[in-house]
C-alpha positions in Angstrom: 10.3 3.9 -56.2 11.3 -0.1 -56.9 14.3 -1.2 -57.2 15.5 -5.1 -58.6 18.7 -5.9 -57.6 20.9 -8.7 -59.6 23.5 -10.1 -59.3 25.7 -11.5 -62.9 26.0 -15.0 -62.8 28.4 -17.8 -61.8 32.3 -16.4 -62.6 35.2 -18.8 -64.2 37.3 -17.9 -61.7 38.9 -20.7 -59.0 37.0 -20.9 -55.6 39.5 -18.3 -52.9 40.5 -16.0 -55.5 40.3 -13.3 -55.0 38.8 -10.4 -58.2 36.7 -8.2 -57.1 36.8 -5.1 -59.2 38.5 -7.3 -62.0 35.9 -8.6 -65.4 36.1 -11.8 -65.3 35.3 -14.5 -67.2 31.5 -16.6 -66.7 31.3 -20.1 -66.5 29.9 -22.7 -68.7 27.0 -22.3 -67.2 25.9 -18.8 -67.9 23.7 -19.7 -70.4 21.5 -21.8 -69.0 21.7 -19.8 -65.6 20.8 -16.6 -67.2 18.2 -17.8 -68.8 16.6 -18.9 -65.1 16.8 -15.2 -64.6 15.2 -13.6 -67.3 11.7 -15.7 -66.4 12.7 -14.4 -62.8 12.1 -11.0 -63.9 10.0 -11.3 -67.1 6.7 -9.4 -66.3 8.6 -6.7 -64.8 8.5 -2.7 -65.5 11.7 -1.0 -65.8 11.9 2.5 -66.3 15.7 2.5 -66.4 18.4 0.1 -65.8 21.4 0.0 -65.4 24.9 -1.7 -64.2 28.1 -2.2 -63.6 30.1 -1.5 -66.7 32.2 -4.6 -65.7 31.7 -7.8 -68.6 30.1 -10.1 -65.9 27.4 -7.7 -65.9 26.5 -6.1 -69.1 26.9 -9.6 -70.5 24.3 -10.7 -68.0 22.1 -7.8 -68.5 21.8 -8.3 -72.6 20.4 -11.2 -71.9 17.6 -10.4 -69.8 16.9 -8.3 -72.8 18.3 -5.0 -71.1 21.5 -4.6 -74.6 21.2 -0.9 -73.5 21.5 -0.7 -69.7 23.1 2.3 -68.6 26.9 1.4 -67.1 28.0 3.3 -64.1 30.9 2.2 -62.8 29.4 3.5 -58.2 28.0 -0.4 -59.5 31.2 -2.3 -59.6 32.3 -4.6 -57.1 34.4 -3.7 -54.3 38.2 -2.7 -55.1 40.8 -5.5 -54.0 44.0 -3.3 -55.4 46.4 -5.3 -55.2 45.4 -8.6 -53.9 43.2 -9.2 -57.7 43.3 -12.2 -59.4 44.9 -14.3 -55.8 43.9 -16.2 -53.8 42.5 -15.0 -50.7 45.6 -17.7 -49.2 48.5 -17.1 -50.9 48.3 -13.4 -50.7 52.1 -11.6 -48.6 50.4 -7.9 -47.9 51.2 -7.9 -44.2 48.3 -5.4 -44.0 46.1 -7.8 -44.5 45.2 -9.3 -41.1 44.9 -5.7 -40.3 41.6 -5.5 -43.2 40.5 -9.0 -41.5 40.1 -7.1 -38.6 38.5 -4.3 -39.6 37.3 -4.8 -43.2 35.3 -1.9 -43.0 37.5 0.7 -42.4 40.9 -0.5 -43.8 41.1 -0.3 -47.5 43.3 -3.9 -49.3 46.8 -2.2 -50.4 46.2 -0.2 -53.6 41.7 -0.4 -53.0 40.0 0.5 -51.6 37.8 -0.4 -48.3 33.9 -1.8 -47.7 33.0 2.1 -46.0 34.5 3.2 -49.7 32.4 0.8 -52.0 29.0 2.1 -49.5 30.1 6.1 -50.3 29.5 4.7 -54.3 26.6 3.3 -53.7 25.1 5.9 -51.4 26.0 8.5 -54.4 24.1 6.1 -56.3 21.7 5.8 -54.3 20.6 9.2 -53.9 21.0 9.9 -57.8 17.7 7.2 -58.3 16.0 9.1 -55.9 16.1 13.3 -58.0 14.8 10.1 -60.8 11.4 9.9 -60.5 11.9 6.3 -61.9 9.3 4.1 -60.2 10.6 1.1 -61.3 14.5 0.7 -61.7 16.2 -2.7 -62.0 20.3 -3.0 -61.5 22.4 -5.6 -62.9 25.9 -5.9 -60.4 27.2 -7.8 -57.1 26.7 -9.0 -54.0 29.3 -6.7 -52.3 27.0 -4.0 -54.3 23.8 -5.5 -53.0 25.0 -5.8 -49.7 25.9 -2.0 -49.8 22.5 -1.8 -51.3 20.9 -3.7 -48.2 23.6 -1.3 -45.3 22.1 1.7 -47.6 18.6 1.7 -46.5 18.9 -0.2 -42.9 17.5 -3.2 -43.8 20.9 -5.7 -42.6 23.1 -4.2 -40.1 27.2 -4.0 -40.4 27.3 -6.7 -37.9 25.2 -9.3 -40.1 26.6 -7.9 -43.8 27.6 -11.0 -44.7 23.9 -13.6 -43.9 22.8 -11.0 -46.6 25.1 -12.1 -49.8 22.7 -13.1 -52.1 24.0 -16.2 -54.4 24.8 -15.6 -58.2 21.7 -15.0 -60.3 20.4 -14.3 -57.0 17.1 -10.9 -56.7 17.1 -9.3 -54.4 13.7 -6.7 -54.6 13.6 -3.3 -52.1 11.4 -0.1 -51.5 13.9 2.8 -52.4 11.1 6.0 -50.6 
């Protein structure tokens, strides 16, 4: 099965703000960015198209011709709980340093850990394996794409963030 993982386009959020599962607006450049993504996937054949339920992904899926993409919460970005919409350098939670020291296992206060997000993505991958689809497009988030790559053994935990796709970026992988 071929998976086309598509990261949402640029968001209209100041640099340095934590926004994980917050439903943030897209940048004013959305139309041009969406056109580029649409052109990149033109001619691809998909048996199924999925999207994170967050509007930044749903809107891109619609702009690319998939307004009825199936929404699946397992495709959402990591939940940063109480840290959402705060500048990283202004978060006063004493647990922040604990999270920096072990973000794989430590959850943001009121949120989830990287490992928890990975379990969500693993569950989604397991359902895909049982589906019989040949080609699937997935409109999602940078952290979720990294989770796909980790779950499929294509990257290692040590190089995780070397593989963050750009906004509007596309990663194609094979799921056997």
